[in-house]
SELUM-625165 format. One record per residue (C-alpha): residue in three letters; x, y, z. Coordinates in Angstrom, 2 decimals, padded with zeros to 5 digits, always signed. Each point is the difference from the previous one (the first is absolute). Layout:
<recs>
<rec aa="ALA" c1="X" c2="Y" c3="Z"/>
...
</recs>
This chain:
<recs>
<rec aa="UNK" c1="+190.50" c2="+081.06" c3="+056.76"/>
<rec aa="UNK" c1="+001.16" c2="+003.44" c3="+001.16"/>
<rec aa="UNK" c1="-001.77" c2="+002.18" c3="+002.54"/>
<rec aa="UNK" c1="-001.12" c2="+002.35" c3="-002.77"/>
<rec aa="UNK" c1="-001.39" c2="-002.87" c3="-002.09"/>
<rec aa="UNK" c1="-001.94" c2="-001.37" c3="+002.96"/>
<rec aa="UNK" c1="-001.45" c2="+003.42" c3="+000.75"/>
<rec aa="UNK" c1="-000.98" c2="+000.60" c3="-003.63"/>
<rec aa="UNK" c1="-001.67" c2="-003.41" c3="-000.11"/>
<rec aa="UNK" c1="-001.88" c2="+000.79" c3="+003.22"/>
<rec aa="UNK" c1="-001.22" c2="+003.30" c3="-001.45"/>
<rec aa="UNK" c1="-001.09" c2="-001.60" c3="-003.30"/>
<rec aa="UNK" c1="-001.99" c2="-002.77" c3="+001.70"/>
<rec aa="UNK" c1="-001.90" c2="+002.28" c3="+002.35"/>
<rec aa="UNK" c1="-001.00" c2="+003.55" c3="-000.75"/>
<rec aa="UNK" c1="+001.36" c2="+001.77" c3="+003.04"/>
<rec aa="UNK" c1="-002.24" c2="+002.34" c3="+001.85"/>
<rec aa="UNK" c1="-002.91" c2="-000.36" c3="+002.39"/>
<rec aa="UNK" c1="-003.51" c2="+000.22" c3="-001.38"/>
<rec aa="UNK" c1="-003.16" c2="+000.37" c3="+002.07"/>
<rec aa="UNK" c1="-000.95" c2="-003.60" c3="-000.74"/>
<rec aa="UNK" c1="+003.20" c2="-001.08" c3="+001.82"/>
<rec aa="UNK" c1="-001.30" c2="+001.48" c3="+003.27"/>
<rec aa="UNK" c1="-002.88" c2="-001.53" c3="+001.91"/>
<rec aa="UNK" c1="-003.19" c2="+002.05" c3="+000.25"/>
<rec aa="UNK" c1="-000.70" c2="+002.68" c3="+002.57"/>
<rec aa="UNK" c1="-002.07" c2="-002.29" c3="+002.25"/>
<rec aa="UNK" c1="+002.96" c2="-002.38" c3="+000.50"/>
<rec aa="UNK" c1="+001.79" c2="+002.67" c3="+002.03"/>
<rec aa="UNK" c1="-002.91" c2="+000.33" c3="+002.43"/>
<rec aa="UNK" c1="+000.71" c2="-003.53" c3="+001.26"/>
<rec aa="UNK" c1="+003.20" c2="+001.23" c3="+001.66"/>
<rec aa="UNK" c1="+002.52" c2="-001.88" c3="-002.13"/>
<rec aa="UNK" c1="+002.89" c2="+001.55" c3="-001.93"/>
<rec aa="UNK" c1="+000.42" c2="-000.67" c3="-003.71"/>
<rec aa="UNK" c1="+003.55" c2="-000.68" c3="-001.14"/>
<rec aa="UNK" c1="+001.43" c2="-000.27" c3="-003.48"/>
<rec aa="UNK" c1="+003.06" c2="+000.40" c3="-002.18"/>
<rec aa="UNK" c1="+000.73" c2="+001.69" c3="-003.30"/>
<rec aa="UNK" c1="+003.39" c2="-000.47" c3="-001.67"/>
<rec aa="UNK" c1="+001.82" c2="-000.24" c3="+003.33"/>
<rec aa="UNK" c1="-001.95" c2="+002.76" c3="+001.76"/>
<rec aa="UNK" c1="-001.92" c2="-001.55" c3="+002.86"/>
<rec aa="UNK" c1="-003.02" c2="+001.80" c3="+001.39"/>
<rec aa="UNK" c1="-002.55" c2="-000.22" c3="+002.78"/>
<rec aa="UNK" c1="-003.36" c2="+001.75" c3="+000.04"/>
<rec aa="UNK" c1="-002.25" c2="+000.11" c3="+003.06"/>
<rec aa="UNK" c1="-002.75" c2="+001.82" c3="+001.81"/>
<rec aa="UNK" c1="+001.49" c2="+002.12" c3="+002.75"/>
<rec aa="UNK" c1="-000.81" c2="-000.69" c3="+002.76"/>
<rec aa="UNK" c1="+000.23" c2="-003.67" c3="-000.93"/>
<rec aa="UNK" c1="-003.24" c2="-001.40" c3="+001.42"/>
<rec aa="UNK" c1="-003.03" c2="-001.97" c3="-001.14"/>
<rec aa="UNK" c1="-002.97" c2="+002.38" c3="-000.37"/>
<rec aa="UNK" c1="-002.22" c2="-002.16" c3="-002.21"/>
<rec aa="UNK" c1="-002.48" c2="-000.69" c3="+002.79"/>
<rec aa="UNK" c1="+000.19" c2="+003.50" c3="+001.44"/>
<rec aa="UNK" c1="-003.20" c2="+001.71" c3="-001.13"/>
<rec aa="UNK" c1="+001.12" c2="+003.48" c3="+000.98"/>
<rec aa="UNK" c1="-000.37" c2="+002.14" c3="-003.16"/>
<rec aa="UNK" c1="+003.10" c2="+001.97" c3="+001.07"/>
<rec aa="UNK" c1="+002.28" c2="-003.03" c3="+000.49"/>
<rec aa="UNK" c1="+002.28" c2="+001.06" c3="-002.86"/>
<rec aa="UNK" c1="-000.04" c2="+003.77" c3="+000.56"/>
<rec aa="UNK" c1="+003.44" c2="+000.02" c3="+001.67"/>
<rec aa="UNK" c1="+001.42" c2="-002.99" c3="-001.89"/>
<rec aa="UNK" c1="+002.72" c2="+000.26" c3="-002.64"/>
<rec aa="UNK" c1="+001.65" c2="-002.26" c3="-002.54"/>
<rec aa="UNK" c1="+003.61" c2="-000.54" c3="+001.06"/>
<rec aa="UNK" c1="+002.17" c2="-001.13" c3="-002.92"/>
<rec aa="UNK" c1="+003.59" c2="-001.11" c3="+000.52"/>
<rec aa="UNK" c1="+002.69" c2="-000.92" c3="-002.56"/>
<rec aa="UNK" c1="+003.41" c2="-001.62" c3="+000.44"/>
<rec aa="UNK" c1="+002.50" c2="-001.84" c3="-002.16"/>
<rec aa="UNK" c1="-000.21" c2="-003.80" c3="+000.10"/>
<rec aa="UNK" c1="+000.63" c2="-002.82" c3="+000.25"/>
<rec aa="UNK" c1="-001.12" c2="-000.13" c3="+003.65"/>
<rec aa="UNK" c1="-003.51" c2="+000.48" c3="+001.39"/>
<rec aa="UNK" c1="-001.31" c2="+002.94" c3="+002.00"/>
<rec aa="UNK" c1="+000.84" c2="-001.44" c3="+003.40"/>
<rec aa="UNK" c1="+003.48" c2="-001.34" c3="-000.76"/>
<rec aa="UNK" c1="+001.50" c2="+002.55" c3="-002.39"/>
<rec aa="UNK" c1="+002.76" c2="+002.29" c3="+001.17"/>
<rec aa="UNK" c1="-000.55" c2="+002.30" c3="-002.97"/>
<rec aa="UNK" c1="-001.33" c2="+003.48" c3="+000.68"/>
<rec aa="UNK" c1="-003.73" c2="+000.26" c3="-000.49"/>
<rec aa="UNK" c1="-001.83" c2="+002.98" c3="-001.46"/>
<rec aa="UNK" c1="-003.59" c2="+000.50" c3="+001.13"/>
<rec aa="UNK" c1="-002.69" c2="+002.34" c3="-001.31"/>
<rec aa="UNK" c1="-003.57" c2="+000.47" c3="+001.20"/>
<rec aa="UNK" c1="-003.15" c2="+000.60" c3="-002.00"/>
<rec aa="UNK" c1="-003.68" c2="+000.49" c3="+000.86"/>
<rec aa="UNK" c1="-001.78" c2="-003.27" c3="+000.78"/>
<rec aa="UNK" c1="-002.35" c2="+000.27" c3="-002.96"/>
<rec aa="UNK" c1="-000.18" c2="-001.57" c3="-003.44"/>
<rec aa="UNK" c1="+001.67" c2="+003.15" c3="-001.36"/>
<rec aa="UNK" c1="+002.74" c2="-000.39" c3="+002.61"/>
<rec aa="UNK" c1="+000.54" c2="-003.59" c3="-001.15"/>
<rec aa="UNK" c1="+000.44" c2="+001.28" c3="-003.57"/>
<rec aa="UNK" c1="+002.44" c2="+002.69" c3="+001.20"/>
<rec aa="UNK" c1="+001.95" c2="-002.67" c3="+001.90"/>
<rec aa="UNK" c1="+000.41" c2="-002.11" c3="-003.15"/>
<rec aa="UNK" c1="+001.13" c2="+003.07" c3="-001.94"/>
<rec aa="UNK" c1="+002.54" c2="+000.76" c3="+002.75"/>
<rec aa="UNK" c1="+001.29" c2="-003.60" c3="-000.15"/>
<rec aa="UNK" c1="+000.52" c2="+000.26" c3="-003.76"/>
<rec aa="UNK" c1="+001.77" c2="+003.35" c3="+000.39"/>
<rec aa="UNK" c1="+002.37" c2="-001.49" c3="+002.59"/>
<rec aa="UNK" c1="+000.65" c2="-002.97" c3="-002.29"/>
<rec aa="UNK" c1="+000.66" c2="+002.11" c3="-003.10"/>
<rec aa="UNK" c1="+002.37" c2="+002.32" c3="+001.89"/>
<rec aa="UNK" c1="+002.51" c2="-002.79" c3="+000.68"/>
<rec aa="UNK" c1="-000.64" c2="-002.98" c3="-002.30"/>
<rec aa="UNK" c1="+003.62" c2="-001.19" c3="+000.14"/>
<rec aa="UNK" c1="+000.21" c2="+000.39" c3="+003.78"/>
<rec aa="UNK" c1="-003.09" c2="-002.17" c3="+000.54"/>
<rec aa="UNK" c1="+001.29" c2="-002.59" c3="-002.47"/>
<rec aa="UNK" c1="+002.98" c2="-000.59" c3="+002.28"/>
<rec aa="UNK" c1="-002.48" c2="-001.55" c3="+002.43"/>
<rec aa="UNK" c1="-001.19" c2="-002.72" c3="-002.37"/>
<rec aa="UNK" c1="+001.23" c2="-003.32" c3="+001.41"/>
<rec aa="UNK" c1="+000.79" c2="-001.31" c3="-003.50"/>
<rec aa="UNK" c1="+003.16" c2="+002.04" c3="+000.07"/>
<rec aa="UNK" c1="+002.87" c2="-002.01" c3="+001.48"/>
<rec aa="UNK" c1="+001.57" c2="+002.73" c3="+002.11"/>
<rec aa="UNK" c1="-002.45" c2="+001.85" c3="+002.18"/>
<rec aa="UNK" c1="+001.82" c2="+002.67" c3="+001.96"/>
<rec aa="UNK" c1="-001.02" c2="+002.70" c3="+002.41"/>
<rec aa="UNK" c1="+001.87" c2="+003.28" c3="-000.04"/>
<rec aa="UNK" c1="+000.79" c2="+001.29" c3="+003.48"/>
<rec aa="UNK" c1="-002.03" c2="+003.20" c3="-000.53"/>
<rec aa="UNK" c1="-003.08" c2="-002.11" c3="-000.87"/>
<rec aa="UNK" c1="-000.03" c2="-002.03" c3="+003.21"/>
<rec aa="UNK" c1="-002.31" c2="+001.30" c3="+002.68"/>
<rec aa="UNK" c1="+001.89" c2="-000.42" c3="+003.26"/>
<rec aa="UNK" c1="-003.07" c2="+001.04" c3="+002.01"/>
<rec aa="UNK" c1="-002.21" c2="-002.79" c3="-001.27"/>
<rec aa="UNK" c1="-000.57" c2="-001.47" c3="+003.48"/>
<rec aa="UNK" c1="-001.06" c2="+003.41" c3="+001.39"/>
<rec aa="UNK" c1="-002.99" c2="+000.30" c3="-002.31"/>
<rec aa="UNK" c1="+001.63" c2="+003.10" c3="-001.52"/>
<rec aa="UNK" c1="+000.56" c2="-001.63" c3="-003.37"/>
<rec aa="UNK" c1="-002.54" c2="+001.90" c3="-002.06"/>
<rec aa="UNK" c1="+000.69" c2="+003.23" c3="-001.79"/>
<rec aa="UNK" c1="-003.34" c2="+001.80" c3="+000.06"/>
<rec aa="UNK" c1="-001.31" c2="+001.99" c3="-002.94"/>
<rec aa="UNK" c1="-003.40" c2="+001.46" c3="-000.71"/>
<rec aa="UNK" c1="-001.91" c2="-001.19" c3="-003.06"/>
</recs>
């Protein structure tokens, strides 16, 4: 089976795109855990920033300064081990911000469908172009910041 045939099969089996039901509810993020997922080779991570458990904090202003931080990168590796450049956007830490984050994820996916597909491990030859490798990964300077 050719690379194109595998990709077409993958697309036909699963409607590609992230829907709200794919993402855990707003309260999940208040427990201080990131949510990670994948869509057609585009890996993503969504988290409350700062990443901390505020469930038992009864301060009504506990989320006033918080944001949703959403990061995408090309697979097949996870957030901590990838050498791919990551793109991060931030959104208000509200239910509306969660919706905006999902819309942003779908926009990023639709912009480069073929690029993300290269990260699907089903394909026999996963390669990394030199301009896609983040040489500063160990410095913590890996993320390209954008505003949502």
